[in-house]
C-alpha positions as CSV (number, residue, x, y, z in Angstrom):
1,M,-8.3,19.5,1.7
2,S,-11.1,17.1,2.9
3,T,-10.1,14.1,5.0
4,L,-12.0,11.6,7.1
5,T,-10.5,9.5,9.9
6,L,-11.9,6.0,9.9
7,K,-12.7,3.9,12.9
8,D,-9.4,2.1,12.6
9,G,-7.5,5.5,12.6
10,T,-6.8,5.5,8.9
11,E,-7.1,9.0,7.3
12,I,-8.8,9.0,3.9
13,Y,-8.6,11.9,1.5
14,Y,-11.7,12.7,-0.6
15,K,-13.1,15.3,-3.0
16,D,-16.7,16.5,-2.6
17,W,-17.9,19.0,-5.2
18,G,-21.3,20.5,-6.0
19,K,-24.9,19.8,-5.2
20,G,-27.6,17.5,-6.5
21,Q,-27.8,13.7,-6.8
22,T,-24.5,12.2,-5.8
23,I,-22.2,10.3,-8.1
24,F,-19.4,8.5,-6.1
25,F,-16.4,7.5,-8.2
26,H,-14.0,4.6,-7.2
27,H,-10.6,4.6,-8.9
28,G,-8.4,1.7,-10.1
29,W,-5.0,0.3,-9.1
30,P,-2.6,2.0,-8.3
31,L,-4.1,5.4,-9.0
32,S,-6.1,8.0,-7.1
33,S,-9.3,10.1,-7.3
34,D,-7.4,12.3,-9.8
35,D,-8.0,9.6,-12.4
36,W,-11.6,10.7,-12.5
37,D,-10.9,14.3,-13.6
38,A,-12.7,14.0,-16.9
39,Q,-15.8,12.6,-15.3
40,M,-15.9,14.8,-12.2
41,F,-15.6,18.0,-14.2
42,F,-18.2,16.9,-16.7
43,F,-20.8,15.7,-14.2
44,L,-20.3,18.7,-11.9
45,E,-21.1,20.9,-14.9
46,Q,-24.2,18.7,-15.5
47,G,-25.5,19.6,-12.0
48,Y,-24.5,16.6,-10.0
49,R,-22.7,16.3,-6.7
50,V,-19.5,14.4,-7.4
51,I,-17.4,12.6,-4.8
52,A,-14.2,10.5,-5.1
53,H,-11.8,9.2,-2.5
54,D,-8.2,8.0,-2.6
55,R,-8.4,4.4,-1.5
56,R,-6.4,3.6,1.7
57,G,-2.7,3.5,0.9
58,H,-3.3,5.3,-2.5
59,G,-2.9,8.9,-3.5
60,R,-3.1,11.3,-0.6
61,S,-4.7,8.9,1.9
62,E,-2.7,7.5,4.8
63,Q,-0.1,4.9,3.8
64,T,-1.4,2.4,6.3
65,P,0.3,-1.1,6.1
66,Y,-2.9,-3.0,6.6
67,G,-6.4,-3.4,5.3
68,H,-5.6,-3.8,1.6
69,D,-8.4,-6.2,0.7
70,M,-11.8,-5.8,-0.8
71,D,-13.8,-6.3,2.4
72,T,-11.9,-3.4,4.0
73,Y,-12.2,-1.2,0.9
74,A,-15.9,-1.7,0.9
75,S,-16.1,-1.0,4.6
76,D,-14.1,2.2,4.1
77,V,-16.6,3.4,1.5
78,L,-19.5,2.7,4.0
79,E,-17.8,4.9,6.6
80,I,-17.5,7.7,4.0
81,V,-21.1,7.3,2.9
82,E,-22.4,7.3,6.5
83,A,-20.2,10.3,7.5
84,L,-21.5,12.4,4.6
85,D,-25.0,10.9,5.0
86,L,-25.3,10.1,1.4
87,K,-28.5,8.6,-0.1
88,D,-29.7,7.8,-3.6
89,V,-26.1,7.5,-4.7
90,I,-24.8,6.3,-8.1
91,H,-21.5,4.4,-7.6
92,V,-19.1,4.3,-10.5
93,G,-16.0,2.1,-10.3
94,H,-13.1,1.6,-12.8
95,S,-11.1,-1.6,-12.8
96,T,-10.2,-2.4,-9.1
97,G,-12.8,0.3,-8.2
98,G,-15.4,-1.8,-10.0
99,G,-14.8,-4.6,-7.6
100,E,-15.0,-2.2,-4.7
101,V,-18.3,-0.9,-5.9
102,I,-20.0,-4.3,-6.3
103,R,-18.7,-5.5,-2.9
104,Y,-19.9,-2.3,-1.3
105,V,-23.3,-2.3,-3.0
106,A,-23.9,-6.0,-2.2
107,R,-22.9,-5.9,1.5
108,H,-23.6,-2.3,2.6
109,G,-25.7,-0.4,0.1
110,N,-29.2,-1.2,1.2
111,G,-31.3,2.0,1.1
112,R,-28.5,4.2,0.0
113,V,-27.7,3.1,-3.6
114,A,-29.7,4.2,-6.7
115,K,-27.5,2.6,-9.4
116,A,-24.0,1.2,-10.0
117,V,-21.6,1.3,-13.0
118,L,-18.7,-1.1,-13.6
119,I,-16.1,0.3,-16.0
120,S,-13.4,-2.1,-17.2
121,A,-14.0,-3.8,-13.9
122,V,-12.2,-6.9,-12.4
123,T,-15.6,-8.6,-11.8
124,P,-16.5,-11.4,-11.4
125,I,-12.9,-12.7,-11.0
126,M,-9.7,-12.3,-12.9
127,V,-7.3,-15.1,-11.9
128,Q,-7.4,-18.5,-13.6
129,N,-8.5,-21.4,-11.4
130,E,-10.6,-24.5,-11.6
131,N,-13.8,-22.5,-11.5
132,N,-12.4,-19.9,-13.9
133,P,-10.3,-21.8,-16.5
134,N,-10.3,-19.0,-19.0
135,G,-8.9,-16.5,-16.4
136,V,-5.5,-14.8,-16.3
137,P,-2.7,-17.1,-15.1
138,I,-1.4,-16.4,-11.6
139,S,2.1,-15.9,-13.1
140,V,0.9,-12.7,-14.7
141,F,-0.1,-11.3,-11.3
142,D,3.1,-12.6,-9.7
143,D,5.0,-10.6,-12.4
144,I,3.0,-7.5,-11.5
145,R,3.9,-8.0,-7.8
146,N,7.5,-8.5,-8.6
147,N,7.7,-5.3,-10.8
148,T,5.8,-3.3,-8.2
149,A,8.1,-4.4,-5.4
150,N,11.4,-4.1,-7.2
151,H,11.0,-1.9,-10.3
152,R,8.0,0.3,-9.5
153,Q,9.4,3.5,-11.0
154,Q,10.0,2.0,-14.4
155,F,7.1,-0.4,-14.3
156,F,4.6,2.5,-13.8
157,I,5.8,4.0,-17.0
158,D,5.9,0.8,-19.0
159,I,2.4,-0.3,-18.0
160,T,0.8,2.8,-19.5
161,F,1.3,1.5,-23.0
162,P,-1.1,-1.5,-22.7
163,F,-3.2,0.4,-20.2
164,Y,-4.2,3.0,-22.8
165,G,-3.7,1.0,-25.9
166,Y,-0.6,3.0,-26.8
167,N,1.1,-0.2,-28.0
168,R,-1.4,-0.6,-30.8
169,E,-0.5,0.4,-34.4
170,G,-1.5,3.9,-35.2
171,A,-2.2,4.9,-31.5
172,K,-1.7,8.6,-30.7
173,V,0.4,8.5,-27.5
174,S,-0.1,11.3,-24.9
175,E,3.0,11.7,-22.8
176,G,1.0,13.9,-20.5
177,I,-1.5,11.1,-19.8
178,Q,1.4,8.7,-19.2
179,R,3.1,11.1,-16.8
180,N,-0.2,11.7,-14.9
181,W,-0.6,7.9,-14.4
182,W,3.0,7.7,-13.1
183,R,2.5,10.6,-10.8
184,Q,-0.6,9.1,-9.3
185,G,0.9,5.7,-8.9
186,M,4.2,6.9,-7.3
187,N,2.2,9.1,-4.9
188,G,0.8,6.0,-3.3
189,S,2.3,3.3,-1.0
190,I,4.4,0.5,-2.4
191,K,2.9,-1.8,0.3
192,A,-0.7,-0.9,-0.6
193,H,0.0,-1.4,-4.3
194,Y,1.7,-4.8,-3.7
195,D,-1.1,-6.1,-1.5
196,C,-3.8,-4.8,-3.8
197,V,-2.7,-7.0,-6.6
198,K,-4.1,-10.0,-4.7
199,A,-7.3,-8.1,-3.9
200,F,-8.1,-7.2,-7.5
201,S,-7.0,-10.5,-9.1
202,E,-8.1,-13.2,-6.6
203,T,-11.3,-11.8,-5.1
204,D,-14.4,-13.6,-6.4
205,F,-17.3,-11.2,-6.9
206,T,-19.7,-13.8,-8.4
207,E,-22.1,-13.9,-5.4
208,D,-22.0,-10.1,-5.1
209,L,-23.0,-9.6,-8.7
210,K,-25.9,-12.1,-8.3
211,S,-27.2,-10.5,-5.2
212,V,-27.4,-6.8,-6.3
213,E,-30.9,-5.6,-7.1
214,V,-30.3,-2.1,-8.3
215,P,-29.7,-1.3,-12.0
216,V,-26.0,-1.9,-13.0
217,L,-24.3,-0.7,-16.2
218,V,-21.3,-2.7,-17.3
219,M,-19.0,-0.8,-19.7
220,H,-15.9,-2.5,-21.1
221,G,-13.5,-2.0,-23.9
222,E,-13.2,-5.0,-26.2
223,D,-9.4,-4.3,-26.6
224,D,-8.8,-4.2,-22.9
225,Q,-5.3,-5.6,-22.4
226,I,-5.3,-5.3,-18.6
227,V,-8.7,-6.8,-17.7
228,P,-9.8,-9.0,-20.6
229,F,-13.4,-8.3,-21.7
230,E,-14.3,-11.9,-22.5
231,T,-13.7,-13.2,-19.0
232,T,-14.8,-10.2,-17.0
233,G,-17.2,-7.6,-18.3
234,K,-18.9,-10.0,-20.7
235,V,-19.4,-12.6,-17.9
236,A,-20.3,-10.1,-15.2
237,A,-23.2,-8.7,-17.2
238,T,-24.8,-12.2,-17.3
239,L,-24.7,-12.6,-13.5
240,L,-26.6,-9.4,-12.7
241,K,-30.4,-9.4,-12.1
242,N,-30.8,-5.9,-13.5
243,G,-27.7,-5.4,-15.7
244,K,-26.9,-3.7,-19.0
245,L,-23.8,-4.2,-21.0
246,I,-22.1,-1.8,-23.4
247,S,-18.9,-3.0,-25.0
248,Y,-16.7,-0.8,-27.1
249,P,-14.7,-2.3,-30.0
250,G,-11.1,-1.1,-29.9
251,F,-11.3,0.7,-26.6
252,P,-8.5,0.2,-24.1
253,H,-8.6,-0.4,-20.3
254,G,-8.1,3.3,-19.6
255,M,-11.0,4.4,-21.7
256,P,-12.5,6.8,-19.2
257,T,-9.5,9.0,-20.0
258,T,-8.8,8.3,-23.6
259,E,-12.4,8.0,-24.6
260,A,-13.9,10.4,-22.1
261,E,-16.5,12.0,-24.4
262,T,-18.1,8.6,-25.3
263,I,-17.9,7.2,-21.8
264,N,-19.4,10.4,-20.2
265,R,-22.2,10.4,-22.8
266,D,-23.2,6.8,-22.1
267,L,-22.8,7.3,-18.4
268,L,-25.1,10.3,-18.4
269,E,-27.7,8.4,-20.5
270,F,-27.7,5.6,-18.0
271,I,-27.9,7.9,-15.0
272,K,-30.9,9.8,-16.4
273,S,-32.7,6.6,-17.5
C-alpha cells in the first residue's frame, strides 16, 4: 500500500492509479478515499490518473491526535502534491473535502491546479453566526460532536439515512452502501472525527472562494439534508470569479454514490471543457 510520511511525522495513506492528467479526490467526513470508488474506477477507465488520500486521522492514515483543521488539511495535500510532483491537476472535493480543496487551491495551488470541483461542499461556511444568519445552528454541530464522542457506533448507522436521502418517501435503501459508510467511519479515529466537526462547520471559506482564479464547478443536490444547498452551494457559486453551478433537484448529500452515473457524466464534461 502507498503511504507518505509528512514533515510532522504523520503517515498518510493514498491511492495512485493510472496515467494521464491527474484527478485528485478529497473525501468527506468521517470517511476515506474508498468513498470515491465509483469515480476513481470510472475516470481510470477514461484514461485519467486518479489519486485519493485518507485525510489524517481518517481511514488507513495515522490516527494522530493533532492537526485536524483546514489549514493543516490543505498543507497535507500540498505535501502529497509536491512529493508526487503533480501538475495540471483537477481537484475534486466532496463535503468536508470541498472545503479542503478550496483552501488548498487558494493558498497552495499556484501553477499546479487546472480546475477544481466542489460537490455537496461545506463552502462558504455552514454555521449560523451574525455574518451567516441563515446558516445551521451551532446546536446541530454540538449534537454531532456528542454523538460522535459517545454513540459513534450507532450514530454512524443512523446518519446514513439523511446522508443518502434514505429517509425520503419511496427511497430505495441500499444496506450495502450504509454498511460501507459505517465501515469507513469506524476505521478512522474518534479524536479526528470529533475535531473535524469544528473544521467543517466553522471554517469560513469566503475569501478562499473569492481569490481562486481557475475554473470551479459547484455541484450540489437540492435535497441535501446534511449541507443545505441554499446556504452553501448556491452561495459559493456567486463568490467565484470563474464558477459554474449545477444543482440537482431531489439529489441527496451522498449523490456521488447514489447518483454516480449523473455525477460522473457532468464531471467528465467539465473536465473536458
